[in-house]
N, C-alpha and C positions, 0 to 999 in steps of 0.2 A: 504493499500499500504506499502510496505517495502522499505526503502531508505537508501543505504549505500554509504559513500564517498570513493573516492580512497585513498590508504595510503599516507600521506604528502601532499595531496591537499591543506590543509590551508596554507602550506607555499609557495604555488605557486600563480601565478596571479589570478587563478580561486577560490581561497579560499572564497572571499567574495560573489561570486555569486552563491555558493551551496545552502544557505538557501533560497534565492529568488525563484531559479529554483524549489526546492522542493516544495515551497508554490504554485508555478504555476501549477505543476503537481497534487498535492492534490485538489486543487481548482477545476480544470476541472474534476477530477475524481468525486467530490461530485456533480458538476453541472449536469453531466451526469446521475448519479444514480437517480436523480429525475425524469427523463424522461424514465428511462428503463422500458421495459415491463416484464423483467425476473422476479422480485419479484411478479408480479402479475399473472403470467402465469405458471411458474415452482415452484415445490417443491425444495428449495435450502438446499443443504447438503454439508457437508465437510467430507474429509477423509484423513488419514495420511498412507493410503496404496496405493499399485501400482494400484489396480482396487477395485471396491465395486460391491457386488452382492446384487440384489434386488429381492425378491420373492413374489408370491401372495398365500395366503393361502385360501382354501376353507372355507366356514363359517360352524360354529358348528351347528348340528341339532336343531330341535325345542324342547322345553320342552313338556313332555307328561304326560297326566293324569294316575296316578298310583294308586290311592285309599289310603285308610288309611294303613300306615305301608308299603307302597309299596316300591319296590327296585328302585335305581337310575338308569335310563337307560343310557347305554354307547354310547357315540358319540365322535368322534375324530376329529381333524383338518387334513387335508391332504395338503401338500406342492403342489402348482401349479405350474405354469410355473415361470421361473426365467429370469433375466436379468443381465448381466455383463456390467458395464460401466468403461472403462479405460480413465482417463483424459489424454488429448494431451497437448503437450508443445507449446506454442505460443511465438514468439520472434520479436523484432524490435528495432533499436536504431536510435539516432540522435547525431549531434555534435554541440559543441559551440567552435568556433575558437578563438584563442588568440587575434585576431584583433577585434572580437566583444566587448570582455570585455575590451581591452585596449581603444577603441574608445567609450565606454559606450553605444553601441548599444542594449540596453535593450529591444527595440522593436521587434528586430529580433529574441533574445533569448526567449522572451515569445512566439513569433509566431510559432517557432520550438517546444517548450514545448507544447503550446496547440494544434498543429498538432499531436504531438506524443499521446497525451491522446486521442485525438478525434479518431484516429486510433484504439487505444486499445479498447475503448469503442464502437466504431462502428463495430469493428470484432466481439465482443461478441453479440450485437444486432443482427447483420446479421446471426450469428450462430444459435442464438434462433430462428429468424424468419425463417429461412431456414428449421429448423425441421418441422415447420407448413407449409410452403410453400410446400414442399415435402411430406406432411402427408399421401398421399395417395400411397406412395412408401416405400420400406424397406431400401432404400439407398439414399445418397446424395453426391454430390461432391462440395467441395469447393477448388479452386485451382486445384491442381493435386491429392489431397487426398480425398479418398472415405471413407464416415462414414455410419456405420451400424445404422440406426434409426428405426429399427423394435421394435415392443412391445415384451414383455416377451412371448407372443403366437406365435411369429415368423410373425405375420401378420404386415401390415402397420398400423401406428396409427389410420388412418380412413380407415375402410374396412367395406365390407358388409357381411363378413362370418368369423367373429371371433370365433374360436372354444372353446369347454369346454374340460378341461383335464380330467374330471371324467365321461364325457358323460351325465352329469345331466340335460343339456339343449341343444338345437339345436344351430345353428349357429346364431350369433347375429350381427346387424349392427350399426354403428355409423357414417355412410356416407349416405347422402341423396341429391337428385337432386331437389332443389327449390330454387327460389330467395327469399330474406328477405321480409317479410311482417308481419303485426300484427298476423294474423291468423296462418302463418308457424311458427313464434316464439312460439306459443301456442302448435302447434303440436310437435315441436322439444322438448319442455320441457316436454310433456307428454312422448315422446319415452325414455327420459332419466330417468324419474320416474319409467319406467318398466325394466330397465337394470337389469339383473340377474347375480348371481355369478356362478361359475362352477357347482354348485349342484342344481341350478334351483331356488334359493331364490331370491326374489324381494329385491333390495338394497335400494330403495328409494333415488336414487341419484338426488339431489337438485341443478341444475345449478343456479348460482348467478351472472356470468360474461359473458359479450358478447364480444368477441375479433374480431376487424375489421381492414381491411386495412384503412390507413387514406385517404379515398376520399370522395368527398363531397356528391355524390349520394346516397350512402349507410349510411353515418352518418346522412344524413337527414332524410332517412326512419326510422333508428333505434330510432332517438331521437324524432320523431313524435310519434312512437309506444309506447315509454316508458317514455316520458318526461312530460306527463300531466295527470291528474286524469280522463280526459275523453276520451272514446273509440274512436280513430281517424277512425274506420270503421263504426260508429254508427251516424246516422243523429240527433238523440237527445242527442249525446255525453253521452252515458251510462257509467256506471263505467268501468274504465281501470284496468284489472286485473294484468297488468305489472306495473303499476306506482310505483316508489319508490322502486322497487325489485331488479333492476339490477346494477352491476358495468360494466362501459364500458371502454374497453381498445383499444387504437388505436395505430398502428404503421405504419410509411411510408414504412417500410420493408416488410410488408405482401403483397403478390401478389396472383393472382388467379391461380388456377390448371390449367396445360396445357389441352385443350380440353374443358374449360368451356365457357360460353357465358355471364358471369357476375361475380360480386365479391363474393367470398366465405365469410360465416360467421361461427364463432364458438362459442359454448356455453361450458362453463367450471364450474364445481362444485369445488370451491377453497377449501372447507372443506374435501371432498372427495379426492382431489389432496394431502393434506397435511397428511390425515389419512392413506391413502393406498400408500404413495410415488408413486404416479402415473406417473406424467411428472417430470422428475428429472434433476436438474441443479447440477452438482458435482463439487465444488472448491476442488483442491488439495493443489496449491501454490498460493497465492494472486499474483498481480503484484508486482514484485521485481526489482528494478531499482537500478542500480549501476554504479557508476561514475569511470571511467578510463581515463588516459592520453595517447594518441597515440604517440609513440616514432617517428613515420615517419613525423608528422606534427605538434605535440604539441597541437593538438585540445583535448577539454575534451569531451569524448564521453560518452553518458547515454545509456545504455543498459537495456532494459526491458525484462523481462521473466514472464510467468505466466503458470501454468498447470490447465486446467479444461476440463470438458467434460459435455454432456447432452445427453438424450435419453428418449424415452417414456417406461414406464413399464407396467401400467394397463390402458388399453384404455378407460375404463368406466368412467373416469373422463371429458371426451370431446365428443361432437358431431359436425360435421361439415356438412354444406350443401353447395353444389357447383353446381349452376345452370347450366344445359346442360351437366353435365358429364355423359358420356356414362357408363352404368351399375350399376349406383346408383338408388335407388328406391326413389319413391316420398313418402310424408307423409301420403296420403290419398289413 
């Protein structure tokens, strides 16, 4: 966070309050960062430009047997679908009155600073979660603004008909209709192992993270499925192939898709996400807070401004299962 003071504020009644308020703001930012899902779900990037373009390259062809003294076969990359992300500007402000400082109402000052930072961090989390909550759509709305959340291929993040730019493979799906269970987790993982690139090569995507709404029912099912070395579906507690292999991310902001009859669950390959810049969170300007004096009422106004954006690029990093969702296929 960048913090700047109003010119001459040290000579005013607000001078001694500036550093404590700054510490309150920074403390709240640090506390919320520890609970944020963004570092666990998104590939975080920064830019100094107006917008950033991300592209998908097709894979290089296979090595070929050429015999003794054989020529090197020619194989080239091809640029695949691309995605442009333009960071948006987000703003908010709060005020500290002269009376608060004169009467040493530090509790009120702290409360306003805390609420300000909670609003900032909550907005970021809601924006991130909304991309997943609307993952079967190409757009979403926050307030009056519409956001493009389509993948580079023009499809929704979670879709049953992701195309190939080269025609090297048929349509692929990362959206299924099934409730969470031990068996369905195994089937979903297998589906991701066989995701292909645009030329039809198997990518061996290996999911390592389960993303869930913060609801007791599905949390219980997931922890029972992966939390012990015994298979929860086996009477003799045979070996659990999922034990110790999964990171689990909860968020109270995650919701079920419209038209579903249960909680959605998502698998993520975090290594693929980073290597292929798949689900992107793009920071342009960090939270910049400046202090000004309002000439109309002499209050000390703190204005916060940030620029960031997010969108999916390569769908292959994730798979979502939404029980009861019309049009989605089952695992078996």
